[in-house]
Chimera marker file (.cmm) of the C-alpha trace (Angstrom):
<marker_set name="trace">
<marker id="1" x="-1.811" y="43.717" z="-99.088" r="1" g="1" b="0" radius="0.5"/>
<marker id="2" x="1.445" y="42.628" z="-100.747" r="1" g="1" b="0" radius="0.5"/>
<marker id="3" x="3.141" y="39.790" z="-99.402" r="1" g="1" b="0" radius="0.5"/>
<marker id="4" x="6.169" y="40.064" z="-96.837" r="1" g="1" b="0" radius="0.5"/>
<marker id="5" x="9.546" y="40.655" z="-98.546" r="1" g="1" b="0" radius="0.5"/>
<marker id="6" x="11.150" y="38.452" z="-95.903" r="1" g="1" b="0" radius="0.5"/>
<marker id="7" x="11.060" y="37.158" z="-92.383" r="1" g="1" b="0" radius="0.5"/>
<marker id="8" x="12.867" y="38.392" z="-89.328" r="1" g="1" b="0" radius="0.5"/>
<marker id="9" x="14.467" y="35.224" z="-88.960" r="1" g="1" b="0" radius="0.5"/>
<marker id="10" x="15.665" y="35.006" z="-92.685" r="1" g="1" b="0" radius="0.5"/>
<marker id="11" x="17.842" y="37.951" z="-92.021" r="1" g="1" b="0" radius="0.5"/>
<marker id="12" x="19.668" y="37.776" z="-88.660" r="1" g="1" b="0" radius="0.5"/>
<marker id="13" x="21.263" y="40.688" z="-87.139" r="1" g="1" b="0" radius="0.5"/>
<marker id="14" x="24.533" y="41.969" z="-88.916" r="1" g="1" b="0" radius="0.5"/>
<marker id="15" x="23.394" y="40.479" z="-92.189" r="1" g="1" b="0" radius="0.5"/>
<marker id="16" x="21.841" y="41.603" z="-95.486" r="1" g="1" b="0" radius="0.5"/>
<marker id="17" x="19.501" y="40.099" z="-98.007" r="1" g="1" b="0" radius="0.5"/>
<marker id="18" x="19.164" y="41.160" z="-101.648" r="1" g="1" b="0" radius="0.5"/>
<marker id="19" x="15.141" y="41.365" z="-102.349" r="1" g="1" b="0" radius="0.5"/>
<marker id="20" x="13.283" y="42.244" z="-105.453" r="1" g="1" b="0" radius="0.5"/>
<marker id="21" x="10.118" y="44.179" z="-104.513" r="1" g="1" b="0" radius="0.5"/>
<marker id="22" x="7.692" y="45.296" z="-107.347" r="1" g="1" b="0" radius="0.5"/>
<marker id="23" x="10.903" y="45.007" z="-109.907" r="1" g="1" b="0" radius="0.5"/>
<marker id="24" x="13.044" y="47.085" z="-107.649" r="1" g="1" b="0" radius="0.5"/>
<marker id="25" x="16.292" y="45.569" z="-106.418" r="1" g="1" b="0" radius="0.5"/>
<marker id="26" x="16.615" y="46.286" z="-102.790" r="1" g="1" b="0" radius="0.5"/>
<marker id="27" x="19.022" y="45.348" z="-99.999" r="1" g="1" b="0" radius="0.5"/>
<marker id="28" x="17.266" y="44.638" z="-96.630" r="1" g="1" b="0" radius="0.5"/>
<marker id="29" x="19.869" y="45.065" z="-93.662" r="1" g="1" b="0" radius="0.5"/>
<marker id="30" x="19.489" y="44.017" z="-90.236" r="1" g="1" b="0" radius="0.5"/>
<marker id="31" x="21.411" y="46.399" z="-87.819" r="1" g="1" b="0" radius="0.5"/>
<marker id="32" x="21.098" y="44.990" z="-84.244" r="1" g="1" b="0" radius="0.5"/>
<marker id="33" x="17.591" y="44.092" z="-84.779" r="1" g="1" b="0" radius="0.5"/>
<marker id="34" x="16.286" y="47.045" z="-86.556" r="1" g="1" b="0" radius="0.5"/>
<marker id="35" x="15.514" y="46.550" z="-90.377" r="1" g="1" b="0" radius="0.5"/>
<marker id="36" x="16.580" y="49.122" z="-93.075" r="1" g="1" b="0" radius="0.5"/>
<marker id="37" x="16.127" y="48.769" z="-96.908" r="1" g="1" b="0" radius="0.5"/>
<marker id="38" x="18.342" y="50.588" z="-99.418" r="1" g="1" b="0" radius="0.5"/>
<marker id="39" x="18.886" y="50.331" z="-103.146" r="1" g="1" b="0" radius="0.5"/>
<marker id="40" x="21.063" y="47.412" z="-104.039" r="1" g="1" b="0" radius="0.5"/>
<marker id="41" x="22.975" y="49.575" z="-106.471" r="1" g="1" b="0" radius="0.5"/>
<marker id="42" x="26.287" y="51.379" z="-105.706" r="1" g="1" b="0" radius="0.5"/>
<marker id="43" x="25.902" y="54.854" z="-106.832" r="1" g="1" b="0" radius="0.5"/>
<marker id="44" x="29.566" y="55.159" z="-107.885" r="1" g="1" b="0" radius="0.5"/>
<marker id="45" x="29.612" y="52.221" z="-110.379" r="1" g="1" b="0" radius="0.5"/>
<marker id="46" x="26.155" y="50.904" z="-110.606" r="1" g="1" b="0" radius="0.5"/>
<marker id="47" x="27.254" y="47.438" z="-109.187" r="1" g="1" b="0" radius="0.5"/>
<marker id="48" x="25.203" y="45.544" z="-106.692" r="1" g="1" b="0" radius="0.5"/>
<marker id="49" x="26.008" y="46.015" z="-103.008" r="1" g="1" b="0" radius="0.5"/>
<marker id="50" x="24.629" y="42.648" z="-101.844" r="1" g="1" b="0" radius="0.5"/>
<marker id="51" x="28.080" y="40.939" z="-101.905" r="1" g="1" b="0" radius="0.5"/>
<marker id="52" x="29.524" y="43.819" z="-99.634" r="1" g="1" b="0" radius="0.5"/>
<marker id="53" x="30.066" y="43.724" z="-96.033" r="1" g="1" b="0" radius="0.5"/>
<marker id="54" x="27.682" y="45.173" z="-93.529" r="1" g="1" b="0" radius="0.5"/>
<marker id="55" x="29.749" y="46.877" z="-90.633" r="1" g="1" b="0" radius="0.5"/>
<marker id="56" x="27.446" y="48.116" z="-88.014" r="1" g="1" b="0" radius="0.5"/>
<marker id="57" x="24.907" y="50.497" z="-89.763" r="1" g="1" b="0" radius="0.5"/>
<marker id="58" x="27.396" y="50.872" z="-92.913" r="1" g="1" b="0" radius="0.5"/>
<marker id="59" x="27.577" y="48.758" z="-96.057" r="1" g="1" b="0" radius="0.5"/>
<marker id="60" x="30.899" y="48.469" z="-97.728" r="1" g="1" b="0" radius="0.5"/>
<marker id="61" x="30.730" y="48.298" z="-101.631" r="1" g="1" b="0" radius="0.5"/>
<marker id="62" x="32.879" y="45.125" z="-102.713" r="1" g="1" b="0" radius="0.5"/>
<marker id="63" x="34.486" y="46.681" z="-105.670" r="1" g="1" b="0" radius="0.5"/>
<marker id="64" x="35.929" y="50.117" z="-104.616" r="1" g="1" b="0" radius="0.5"/>
<marker id="65" x="35.240" y="50.091" z="-100.972" r="1" g="1" b="0" radius="0.5"/>
<marker id="66" x="32.659" y="53.102" z="-100.664" r="1" g="1" b="0" radius="0.5"/>
<marker id="67" x="30.861" y="53.067" z="-97.541" r="1" g="1" b="0" radius="0.5"/>
<marker id="68" x="26.992" y="53.934" z="-97.197" r="1" g="1" b="0" radius="0.5"/>
<marker id="69" x="24.944" y="54.576" z="-94.010" r="1" g="1" b="0" radius="0.5"/>
<marker id="70" x="22.026" y="52.032" z="-94.561" r="1" g="1" b="0" radius="0.5"/>
<marker id="71" x="19.861" y="54.038" z="-92.130" r="1" g="1" b="0" radius="0.5"/>
<marker id="72" x="19.961" y="57.149" z="-94.076" r="1" g="1" b="0" radius="0.5"/>
<marker id="73" x="21.547" y="56.092" z="-97.411" r="1" g="1" b="0" radius="0.5"/>
<marker id="74" x="24.128" y="58.831" z="-97.037" r="1" g="1" b="0" radius="0.5"/>
<marker id="75" x="27.565" y="58.023" z="-98.978" r="1" g="1" b="0" radius="0.5"/>
<marker id="76" x="30.232" y="58.114" z="-96.261" r="1" g="1" b="0" radius="0.5"/>
<marker id="77" x="33.497" y="57.789" z="-98.270" r="1" g="1" b="0" radius="0.5"/>
<marker id="78" x="34.774" y="58.195" z="-101.679" r="1" g="1" b="0" radius="0.5"/>
<marker id="79" x="34.721" y="57.115" z="-104.364" r="1" g="1" b="0" radius="0.5"/>
<marker id="80" x="30.893" y="57.346" z="-103.801" r="1" g="1" b="0" radius="0.5"/>
<marker id="81" x="29.267" y="60.916" z="-103.526" r="1" g="1" b="0" radius="0.5"/>
<marker id="82" x="25.577" y="60.241" z="-104.287" r="1" g="1" b="0" radius="0.5"/>
<marker id="83" x="23.412" y="58.849" z="-101.344" r="1" g="1" b="0" radius="0.5"/>
<marker id="84" x="21.431" y="55.466" z="-101.848" r="1" g="1" b="0" radius="0.5"/>
<marker id="85" x="17.827" y="55.457" z="-102.289" r="1" g="1" b="0" radius="0.5"/>
<marker id="86" x="15.982" y="54.291" z="-99.097" r="1" g="1" b="0" radius="0.5"/>
<marker id="87" x="12.804" y="52.497" z="-98.623" r="1" g="1" b="0" radius="0.5"/>
<marker id="88" x="10.335" y="52.277" z="-95.539" r="1" g="1" b="0" radius="0.5"/>
<marker id="89" x="10.398" y="49.091" z="-93.793" r="1" g="1" b="0" radius="0.5"/>
<marker id="90" x="7.523" y="47.719" z="-91.709" r="1" g="1" b="0" radius="0.5"/>
<marker id="91" x="7.776" y="44.665" z="-89.312" r="1" g="1" b="0" radius="0.5"/>
<marker id="92" x="4.466" y="43.031" z="-88.369" r="1" g="1" b="0" radius="0.5"/>
<marker id="93" x="5.250" y="39.931" z="-85.984" r="1" g="1" b="0" radius="0.5"/>
<marker id="94" x="7.681" y="37.789" z="-88.005" r="1" g="1" b="0" radius="0.5"/>
<marker id="95" x="7.070" y="39.399" z="-91.406" r="1" g="1" b="0" radius="0.5"/>
<marker id="96" x="9.090" y="42.280" z="-92.827" r="1" g="1" b="0" radius="0.5"/>
<marker id="97" x="7.476" y="44.419" z="-95.551" r="1" g="1" b="0" radius="0.5"/>
<marker id="98" x="9.532" y="47.080" z="-97.891" r="1" g="1" b="0" radius="0.5"/>
<marker id="99" x="7.374" y="49.736" z="-99.341" r="1" g="1" b="0" radius="0.5"/>
<marker id="100" x="8.923" y="50.713" z="-102.669" r="1" g="1" b="0" radius="0.5"/>
<link id1="1" id2="2" r="1" g="1" b="0" radius="0.2"/>
<link id1="2" id2="3" r="1" g="1" b="0" radius="0.2"/>
<link id1="3" id2="4" r="1" g="1" b="0" radius="0.2"/>
<link id1="4" id2="5" r="1" g="1" b="0" radius="0.2"/>
<link id1="5" id2="6" r="1" g="1" b="0" radius="0.2"/>
<link id1="6" id2="7" r="1" g="1" b="0" radius="0.2"/>
<link id1="7" id2="8" r="1" g="1" b="0" radius="0.2"/>
<link id1="8" id2="9" r="1" g="1" b="0" radius="0.2"/>
<link id1="9" id2="10" r="1" g="1" b="0" radius="0.2"/>
<link id1="10" id2="11" r="1" g="1" b="0" radius="0.2"/>
<link id1="11" id2="12" r="1" g="1" b="0" radius="0.2"/>
<link id1="12" id2="13" r="1" g="1" b="0" radius="0.2"/>
<link id1="13" id2="14" r="1" g="1" b="0" radius="0.2"/>
<link id1="14" id2="15" r="1" g="1" b="0" radius="0.2"/>
<link id1="15" id2="16" r="1" g="1" b="0" radius="0.2"/>
<link id1="16" id2="17" r="1" g="1" b="0" radius="0.2"/>
<link id1="17" id2="18" r="1" g="1" b="0" radius="0.2"/>
<link id1="18" id2="19" r="1" g="1" b="0" radius="0.2"/>
<link id1="19" id2="20" r="1" g="1" b="0" radius="0.2"/>
<link id1="20" id2="21" r="1" g="1" b="0" radius="0.2"/>
<link id1="21" id2="22" r="1" g="1" b="0" radius="0.2"/>
<link id1="22" id2="23" r="1" g="1" b="0" radius="0.2"/>
<link id1="23" id2="24" r="1" g="1" b="0" radius="0.2"/>
<link id1="24" id2="25" r="1" g="1" b="0" radius="0.2"/>
<link id1="25" id2="26" r="1" g="1" b="0" radius="0.2"/>
<link id1="26" id2="27" r="1" g="1" b="0" radius="0.2"/>
<link id1="27" id2="28" r="1" g="1" b="0" radius="0.2"/>
<link id1="28" id2="29" r="1" g="1" b="0" radius="0.2"/>
<link id1="29" id2="30" r="1" g="1" b="0" radius="0.2"/>
<link id1="30" id2="31" r="1" g="1" b="0" radius="0.2"/>
<link id1="31" id2="32" r="1" g="1" b="0" radius="0.2"/>
<link id1="32" id2="33" r="1" g="1" b="0" radius="0.2"/>
<link id1="33" id2="34" r="1" g="1" b="0" radius="0.2"/>
<link id1="34" id2="35" r="1" g="1" b="0" radius="0.2"/>
<link id1="35" id2="36" r="1" g="1" b="0" radius="0.2"/>
<link id1="36" id2="37" r="1" g="1" b="0" radius="0.2"/>
<link id1="37" id2="38" r="1" g="1" b="0" radius="0.2"/>
<link id1="38" id2="39" r="1" g="1" b="0" radius="0.2"/>
<link id1="39" id2="40" r="1" g="1" b="0" radius="0.2"/>
<link id1="40" id2="41" r="1" g="1" b="0" radius="0.2"/>
<link id1="41" id2="42" r="1" g="1" b="0" radius="0.2"/>
<link id1="42" id2="43" r="1" g="1" b="0" radius="0.2"/>
<link id1="43" id2="44" r="1" g="1" b="0" radius="0.2"/>
<link id1="44" id2="45" r="1" g="1" b="0" radius="0.2"/>
<link id1="45" id2="46" r="1" g="1" b="0" radius="0.2"/>
<link id1="46" id2="47" r="1" g="1" b="0" radius="0.2"/>
<link id1="47" id2="48" r="1" g="1" b="0" radius="0.2"/>
<link id1="48" id2="49" r="1" g="1" b="0" radius="0.2"/>
<link id1="49" id2="50" r="1" g="1" b="0" radius="0.2"/>
<link id1="50" id2="51" r="1" g="1" b="0" radius="0.2"/>
<link id1="51" id2="52" r="1" g="1" b="0" radius="0.2"/>
<link id1="52" id2="53" r="1" g="1" b="0" radius="0.2"/>
<link id1="53" id2="54" r="1" g="1" b="0" radius="0.2"/>
<link id1="54" id2="55" r="1" g="1" b="0" radius="0.2"/>
<link id1="55" id2="56" r="1" g="1" b="0" radius="0.2"/>
<link id1="56" id2="57" r="1" g="1" b="0" radius="0.2"/>
<link id1="57" id2="58" r="1" g="1" b="0" radius="0.2"/>
<link id1="58" id2="59" r="1" g="1" b="0" radius="0.2"/>
<link id1="59" id2="60" r="1" g="1" b="0" radius="0.2"/>
<link id1="60" id2="61" r="1" g="1" b="0" radius="0.2"/>
<link id1="61" id2="62" r="1" g="1" b="0" radius="0.2"/>
<link id1="62" id2="63" r="1" g="1" b="0" radius="0.2"/>
<link id1="63" id2="64" r="1" g="1" b="0" radius="0.2"/>
<link id1="64" id2="65" r="1" g="1" b="0" radius="0.2"/>
<link id1="65" id2="66" r="1" g="1" b="0" radius="0.2"/>
<link id1="66" id2="67" r="1" g="1" b="0" radius="0.2"/>
<link id1="67" id2="68" r="1" g="1" b="0" radius="0.2"/>
<link id1="68" id2="69" r="1" g="1" b="0" radius="0.2"/>
<link id1="69" id2="70" r="1" g="1" b="0" radius="0.2"/>
<link id1="70" id2="71" r="1" g="1" b="0" radius="0.2"/>
<link id1="71" id2="72" r="1" g="1" b="0" radius="0.2"/>
<link id1="72" id2="73" r="1" g="1" b="0" radius="0.2"/>
<link id1="73" id2="74" r="1" g="1" b="0" radius="0.2"/>
<link id1="74" id2="75" r="1" g="1" b="0" radius="0.2"/>
<link id1="75" id2="76" r="1" g="1" b="0" radius="0.2"/>
<link id1="76" id2="77" r="1" g="1" b="0" radius="0.2"/>
<link id1="77" id2="78" r="1" g="1" b="0" radius="0.2"/>
<link id1="78" id2="79" r="1" g="1" b="0" radius="0.2"/>
<link id1="79" id2="80" r="1" g="1" b="0" radius="0.2"/>
<link id1="80" id2="81" r="1" g="1" b="0" radius="0.2"/>
<link id1="81" id2="82" r="1" g="1" b="0" radius="0.2"/>
<link id1="82" id2="83" r="1" g="1" b="0" radius="0.2"/>
<link id1="83" id2="84" r="1" g="1" b="0" radius="0.2"/>
<link id1="84" id2="85" r="1" g="1" b="0" radius="0.2"/>
<link id1="85" id2="86" r="1" g="1" b="0" radius="0.2"/>
<link id1="86" id2="87" r="1" g="1" b="0" radius="0.2"/>
<link id1="87" id2="88" r="1" g="1" b="0" radius="0.2"/>
<link id1="88" id2="89" r="1" g="1" b="0" radius="0.2"/>
<link id1="89" id2="90" r="1" g="1" b="0" radius="0.2"/>
<link id1="90" id2="91" r="1" g="1" b="0" radius="0.2"/>
<link id1="91" id2="92" r="1" g="1" b="0" radius="0.2"/>
<link id1="92" id2="93" r="1" g="1" b="0" radius="0.2"/>
<link id1="93" id2="94" r="1" g="1" b="0" radius="0.2"/>
<link id1="94" id2="95" r="1" g="1" b="0" radius="0.2"/>
<link id1="95" id2="96" r="1" g="1" b="0" radius="0.2"/>
<link id1="96" id2="97" r="1" g="1" b="0" radius="0.2"/>
<link id1="97" id2="98" r="1" g="1" b="0" radius="0.2"/>
<link id1="98" id2="99" r="1" g="1" b="0" radius="0.2"/>
<link id1="99" id2="100" r="1" g="1" b="0" radius="0.2"/>
</marker_set>
């Protein structure tokens, strides 16, 4: 069994954490106590999203302002039109696992 990617307490509600899992750059997002993982790469320009702002269930790209829904990966605003890849998240006690 792989080690946990994070702990619940290391990613408080309303925050994100960039985590590399098996060589894949992911962004773990805590939306009101529920965890979601998406690719940490804006589909518009290829830059990382980890410096962006989590607004409810949406992450805002820090460069051009595109919004993505972290629960589905959907691109919500221009200039992004391609959705983010998403990954299953499991929470077991305090441990958070991301399946890539």
